[in-house]
C-alpha positions in Angstrom: -1.2 -52.5 3.3 -3.1 -54.5 5.9 -2.5 -58.2 6.4 -5.0 -60.3 8.3 -4.3 -63.8 9.3 -7.0 -66.4 10.0 -5.2 -69.2 12.0 -8.1 -71.6 12.3 -5.6 -74.5 11.9 -2.8 -72.7 13.8 0.4 -71.1 12.6 4.1 -72.0 12.1 6.9 -70.2 10.5 6.7 -72.2 7.3 2.9 -71.8 7.1 3.2 -68.0 7.4 5.9 -67.9 4.8 3.9 -70.1 2.5 0.8 -67.8 2.9 2.9 -64.7 2.1 4.4 -66.4 -1.0 0.8 -67.4 -2.0 -0.2 -63.7 -1.7 2.5 -62.8 -4.3 5.7 -62.1 -2.4 8.4 -62.9 -5.1 10.2 -66.1 -4.2 13.5 -65.0 -5.8 13.5 -61.8 -3.8 12.8 -63.6 -0.5 15.6 -66.0 -1.2 17.9 -63.1 -2.0 17.1 -61.7 1.5 18.0 -64.9 3.1 21.2 -65.2 1.1 22.3 -61.7 2.4 22.6 -63.3 5.9 25.6 -65.3 4.6 23.9 -68.6 5.4 25.2 -71.5 3.4 23.7 -74.9 2.6 20.0 -74.1 2.3 17.3 -74.0 -0.3 13.7 -72.6 -0.3 11.0 -73.9 -2.5 7.3 -73.0 -3.0 5.2 -76.1 -3.7 1.6 -76.1 -4.7 -0.4 -78.6 -2.5 -4.0 -79.3 -1.5 -5.1 -79.3 2.1 -8.8 -80.2 2.8 -9.6 -79.3 -0.9 -8.0 -75.9 -0.7 -5.1 -75.1 -3.0 -2.2 -73.7 -1.0 1.5 -72.9 -1.1 3.8 -74.9 1.1 7.2 -73.3 1.9 9.7 -76.1 1.9 13.1 -75.4 3.5 16.0 -77.8 2.9 19.3 -77.4 4.8 22.4 -79.5 4.6 23.2 -79.0 8.3 20.4 -81.1 9.9 21.3 -80.1 13.5 18.2 -78.9 15.4 20.1 -77.8 18.5 22.1 -74.5 18.5 22.9 -71.6 20.8 20.3 -68.8 20.5 23.3 -66.4 20.2 24.4 -68.1 17.0 21.0 -67.7 15.4 20.8 -64.1 16.5 24.1 -63.4 14.9 22.7 -64.7 11.6 19.6 -62.5 11.6 21.0 -59.4 13.4 20.4 -57.2 10.4 16.8 -58.2 9.8 14.7 -56.5 12.6 11.6 -58.7 12.5 13.7 -61.9 12.4 16.0 -60.7 15.1 13.2 -59.8 17.4 11.5 -63.2 16.8 14.7 -65.1 17.8 15.2 -62.8 20.8 11.6 -63.4 21.9 12.1 -67.2 21.7 15.4 -66.9 23.7 13.8 -64.8 26.4 10.9 -67.1 27.0 13.1 -70.1 27.0 15.4 -68.4 29.5 12.4 -67.7 31.7 11.2 -71.3 31.5 14.6 -72.8 32.4 15.6 -70.1 34.9 18.8 -69.1 33.1 20.3 -66.0 31.5 19.0 -65.4 27.9 22.6 -65.2 26.7 23.1 -68.8 27.7 20.0 -70.2 26.1 20.5 -73.3 24.0 17.7 -73.9 21.5 16.8 -77.5 20.8 14.0 -78.4 18.4 13.9 -74.8 16.9 17.7 -74.3 16.8 18.0 -75.5 13.2 19.1 -73.3 10.4 15.7 -73.6 8.9 14.6 -71.1 11.6 16.9 -68.5 10.0 15.2 -69.1 6.6 11.7 -69.0 8.0 12.2 -65.8 10.1 14.2 -63.9 7.5 12.0 -65.1 4.7 8.8 -63.9 6.5 10.4 -60.6 7.3 11.4 -60.1 3.7 8.0 -61.2 2.4 6.2 -58.7 4.7 8.4 -55.9 3.4 8.0 -57.0 -0.3 4.2 -57.0 0.1 4.2 -53.5 1.7 2.6 -54.7 4.9 2.3 -51.9 7.4 -0.3 -53.5 9.7 -0.6 -57.1 10.8 -3.8 -58.3 12.3 -4.6 -61.8 13.5 -7.7 -63.7 14.5 -7.9 -66.2 17.4 -5.3 -68.9 17.3 -6.4 -72.5 17.2 -4.3 -74.3 19.9 -3.9 -78.0 20.0 -3.5 -80.2 23.1 -1.9 -83.4 24.3 1.8 -83.9 24.5 5.0 -83.6 22.3 8.3 -85.4 22.6 11.3 -83.0 22.9 14.9 -83.0 24.0 13.7 -82.4 27.5 11.3 -85.3 27.4 7.5 -85.3 26.9 6.0 -81.8 27.3 2.5 -80.5 27.2 1.0 -79.0 24.0 1.1 -76.1 23.5 4.8 -76.2 24.2 5.8 -74.0 27.1 7.7 -71.5 24.9 4.6 -71.2 22.6 2.3 -70.6 25.6 4.6 -68.0 27.1 4.9 -66.1 23.7 1.2 -66.0 23.2 0.7 -64.8 26.8 3.2 -62.0 26.1 1.2 -61.0 23.1 -2.2 -61.2 24.8 -3.3 -63.5 22.0 -6.9 -64.9 21.9 -6.9 -68.7 21.6 -9.4 -71.4 21.0 -9.1 -75.2 21.3 -8.3 -77.3 18.2 -8.2 -80.9 19.3 -5.0 -83.0 19.7 -1.6 -82.2 18.4 0.7 -79.2 18.0 -0.9 -76.5 15.8 1.1 -73.4 16.9 4.8 -73.5 17.0 7.2 -71.3 18.9 8.5 -69.8 15.6 5.0 -69.0 14.4 4.1 -67.4 17.7 7.4 -65.4 17.9 6.9 -64.0 14.4 3.5 -62.7 15.3 5.0 -61.0 18.4 8.0 -59.7 16.4 5.8 -58.3 13.6 3.6 -56.4 16.1 0.4 -58.4 15.4 -2.8 -56.9 16.7 -5.4 -59.5 17.7 -9.0 -59.2 16.9 -11.6 -59.5 14.1 -11.0 -58.7 10.4 -10.4 -55.0 10.1 -12.3 -52.8 7.7 -10.4 -52.9 4.4 -10.7 -53.2 0.7 -9.6 -56.7 -0.1 -7.0 -57.1 -2.8 -5.6 -60.7 -2.4 -6.2 -63.9 -0.5 -3.5 -66.5 0.1 -3.1 -69.9 1.8 0.0 -71.3 3.5 0.0 -75.1 3.9 1.2 -77.0 6.9 3.2 -80.2 6.4 0.4 -82.5 7.6 -2.9 -83.1 5.8 -5.3 -84.3 8.5 -8.8 -85.5 7.3 -10.7 -83.5 9.9 -9.3 -80.0 9.1 -7.9 -78.0 6.2 -4.4 -77.5 7.5 -3.9 -74.0 6.1 -3.2 -70.5 7.3 -5.5 -68.1 5.5 -4.1 -64.6 4.8 -5.9 -61.6 3.4 -4.2 -58.5 2.0 -5.9 -55.2 1.5 -5.9 -51.4 2.0 -7.7 -49.6 4.8 -11.3 -48.7 4.0 -11.4 -45.1 2.9 -7.7 -45.0 2.0 -6.4 -43.6 -1.2 -6.9 -45.7 -4.4 -4.5 -45.4 -7.4 -6.6 -44.5 -10.5 -6.0 -43.2 -14.0 -7.5 -40.0 -15.4 -8.0 -40.3 -19.2 -8.7 -37.1 -21.2 -9.0 -36.0 -24.8 -10.2 -32.7 -26.4 -12.8 -33.0 -29.2 -14.3 -30.2 -31.4 -16.2 -32.2 -34.0 -18.4 -34.6 -31.9 -22.1 -34.0 -31.4 -23.7 -33.7 -28.0 -25.7 -36.9 -28.7 -22.5 -38.9 -29.3 -20.9 -37.5 -26.2 -23.9 -38.4 -24.1 -23.8 -41.9 -25.5 -20.0 -42.1 -24.8 -20.4 -41.2 -21.1 -23.0 -44.0 -20.7 -20.7 -46.5 -22.5 -17.8 -45.7 -20.3 -19.8 -46.1 -17.1 -21.1 -49.5 -18.3 -17.5 -50.5 -19.1 -16.5 -50.0 -15.4 -15.2 -46.4 -15.3 -15.5 -45.0 -11.8 -16.7 -41.7 -13.3 -17.0 -40.0 -16.7 -17.9 -36.4 -17.5 -17.6 -33.6 -20.1 -16.2 -30.0 -19.8 -16.9 -27.3 -22.3 -13.7 -25.6 -23.6 -12.6 -23.2 -26.3 -9.9 -24.5 -28.6 -7.7 -22.8 -31.2 -9.3 -20.3 -33.5 -12.1 -19.9 -31.0 -13.7 -23.2 -31.8 -16.2 -24.5 -29.1 -15.2 -28.0 -27.9 -15.4 -30.4 -25.1 -12.9 -32.3 -22.9 -13.8 -35.9 -22.2 -12.7 -37.0 -18.7 -12.6 -40.6 -17.5 -11.7 -41.7 -14.0 -10.9 -45.4 -14.1 -9.0 -48.2 -12.3 -5.7 -49.2 -14.1 -7.0 -52.7 -14.9 -10.0 -51.2 -16.8 -8.2 -48.4 -18.5 -7.4 -50.2 -21.8 -11.1 -50.9 -22.4 -12.1 -47.3 -21.7 -9.4 -46.0 -23.9 -10.6 -48.1 -26.8 -14.2 -46.8 -26.3 -13.1 -43.2 -26.2 -11.0 -43.4 -29.4 -13.6 -45.4 -31.3 -16.6 -43.2 -30.4 -14.9 -39.8 -30.8 -12.5 -40.6 -33.6 -9.8 -38.8 -31.6 -6.2 -39.6 -32.5 -5.0 -39.8 -28.9 -5.6 -39.2 -25.3 -3.7 -38.3 -22.1 -3.2 -40.5 -19.1 -2.5 -39.0 -15.7 -2.1 -41.2 -12.5 -4.2 -39.8 -9.6 -5.0 -40.9 -6.1 -8.7 -41.1 -5.1 -9.9 -41.0 -1.5 -12.9 -43.3 -1.4 -15.2 -43.7 1.6 -16.8 -47.1 2.2 -20.1 -47.6 0.4 -22.6 -50.4 -0.2 -25.6 -51.0 -2.5 -29.0 -52.3 -1.6 -32.4 -52.5 -3.2 -35.9 -51.6 -1.9 -39.4 -51.6 -3.4 -41.7 -48.7 -3.7 -45.2 -49.9 -4.5 -43.8 -52.9 -6.3 -41.0 -51.1 -8.2 -37.4 -52.1 -7.4 -35.1 -49.2 -6.7 -31.4 -49.5 -6.1 -29.8 -47.4 -3.3 -26.2 -46.4 -2.7 -25.3 -46.0 1.0 -22.4 -43.8 2.1 -21.3 -42.6 5.6 -23.5 -39.5 5.2 -26.7 -40.7 3.6 -28.6 -42.7 1.1 -29.1 -42.0 -2.6 -31.6 -43.8 -4.9 -30.5 -44.6 -8.5 -32.0 -42.0 -10.8 -32.9 -44.4 -13.6 -34.9 -46.7 -11.2 -36.6 -43.7 -9.6 -37.6 -42.2 -13.0 -39.1 -45.5 -14.2 -41.0 -45.9 -10.9 -42.3 -42.3 -11.0 -43.6 -42.7 -14.6 -45.3 -46.0 -13.8 -46.9 -44.7 -10.6 -47.8 -41.2 -11.8 -45.9 -39.7 -8.9 -43.4 -36.7 -8.8 -39.8 -37.8 -9.0 -39.0 -36.2 -5.7 -41.7 -38.2 -3.9 -40.3 -41.5 -5.2 -36.9 -40.4 -4.1 -38.2 -39.6 -0.6 -40.0 -42.9 -0.2 -37.1 -45.0 -1.4 -34.6 -43.2 0.8 -36.9 -43.6 3.9 -37.3 -47.3 3.3 -33.6 -47.7 2.7 -32.7 -46.0 6.0 -35.0 -48.3 8.0 -34.6 -51.6 6.2 -32.2 -54.2 7.5 -29.1 -54.7 5.4 -29.9 -58.1 4.0 -28.6 -57.6 0.4 -25.5 -55.5 1.0 -22.9 -55.5 -1.7 -19.7 -53.8 -0.5 -17.3 -52.4 -3.0 
């Protein structure tokens, strides 16, 4: 799975965790991962909130130990068995050591030394694993400006640790007004998870989630948008439905194929076979996404009178495609574009050819030529 983050309002550990929970990472499983660290006196809740009119999930961490200062080594010991979390804490410790000119083993974390950092980092690591994220991509980070009060006094925004982490990652940044929008924990998690920075990668989108920040400013929706999908052209899990029939007419079978395609089947076709006692028959095949399989099954059983059918899980390799429409002498013809060419829809071509008194192949040629040259103003990706 590919995860793309759109941090137009910045990113923090709790915003990232909220976005992953909003995408569907099971809260109970995330909490179980945190519990395995042996941490006591904490709780994690997922609250539904609204930010700038957008419904989002806010990850709320409560800890009984309210101390915000702690040795980095102590946090590292807590998260040592969770690679992404451990790397995030190490990254923070290393940049803090560089800023203060001391050895990383002696770093004492102040504002981010609380036990909530353990919950955030381990929770994010667990949620990424539960969602099956294999690639993390991120857009430009909106960085605030101004100052922030810390244990070391008033510091510039972005905080020095945040700036150093983003520089390590080579992250693209844009201005976002006053205030802190990117926290050290948020930046460290991006580095630890191996985020690649750039535009939205080509993928088939499966889910969109929003993680809420704690503030709700009037001028900006304080959310982190997260998109989850599979790489364009990657395998898709489908179902192959099949049944053998020897008492259904050709007219009914032709009607059945049309009904199945109208119901959302990716493909439907017939194969001639010979059944017992030498009876000529047909196998009805239906390739369909799992969420549409029940509807297609009902259609097959109702139209054929068959008493059952077979279901086989299959993987389909699907190249990216899009649909457009052009006009040939006033007649609208839909086109399907793939990586290797353009194909006009037969029903539209046949209707136009009959109306214009032209050969079918001539209308096909004209429609394809127009489609190859026309700008893609009505693209519909699927």
